[in-house]
N, C-alpha and C positions, 0 to 999 in steps of 0.2 A: 852289183847289188840288185836283187830281184824284188821289184815292188809289185804287189798284186794290184789289180785294177779295182778301184773303189767306185761304186755307183755314185753318180752325182746326186747331191741332196738338193731337192727343189726349193725354190723360194717359198712355195706354199707350205712345205714342211717346217721351214724356219718360222714362218708367220704363225702356224698353228702352235708350235712349241712356245713362241713368244706370248701368244694369247693365253695359253695354259699357265705360263708363269705369272702373267698379270692377274688372272683369275685367282690363282693360289695366293698371290700377294694381297688381293682384296679380301680373300677369305681369312687370311691371317689377321688383317686389320679388323675385320668384322668380329672375329672371335675375341679380340682384345676387349671389346665393349660388353661382352657377356660374362657373367660369373658362372663358370661351369662347376664350381665347387672344388675346394681344396687346391691341389696343384694341377688340376686337369687342363687349365688354360695353358700352362707350360708344356704339358704333354701334347696337346693339340698343336701348339705352335711348332714344337720340335718335329712332330710327324709331318706337318706341311713343309717344313724346311728340308726334311730328308727327301720328300717328293720333288721339290724344286731342285735340290742338288743332283738327284738322279737324272732329271731332264737336262740340266746343264752339262753333266758329264757325258751323257749319251749323245746329245746332238751338237752342242756348241763346241765340245772338245773332240768331236768326231770319233768317239770310242766305239760307237755302235758298229762302224764298218772297219774297225782296226783288227789286227791279227791277235792271236791267242795270248801272246806274251804281254801285249799291252793290257788285255783284259785281266791277266794275273796281277799286274802291278796296280792297276786301277782298283781291282777288287781288294787287294791288300790295304791300299790307302783308305778305301771306303769302310773296310772292316775296322781299321784303326779309328776312323771318325765315329763309328757306332760305339766303340769302346769308350771314347771320350764323352760322347753324349749320354751313354748309359751311366757313367760315373757321375755326371752332372745331375741327371734325373734321380739317381740314387740319393744324392744329397738333398735335392729339392723335395722329394717325396717323403723322406724320413725325418726331415727337420721339424722340430716342434714350433708351434706358433709362439711368438714372443709377445706377451701382453705388455701394455704400456707401463704397468707397475714394476715389472722386472726387467725392462729394457736396459741394456748396458751391464747387467749382472749375469754371471753364469751360475746357474743353480748347482752345477757340479762342484764348483770351488767355494761357493758361499752357502753352505748348508745350515747356517746358524739361524 
């Protein structure tokens, strides 16, 4: 089996990626305390989560220095993740607000 040589990843690189993950986590927490209007809080949190996922995939899972077949499978998995997140955001962004007076009742089935 022929293994290609992989350049060693320095501790500095791991430390910078870890620092970036900490900053993105703090940013996610900070955004939670602001009202960005509508479902924009969820959109912002999902965008930050995708950035963190990319960092983890590239550096901690060593995909950045892997061969092309690994990139294909990782890309397919990441594309599937984006489909799932897109479906979730489709639900969140198109859902009506429920007022306290109509909570628990569906206007579609109770039109009286």
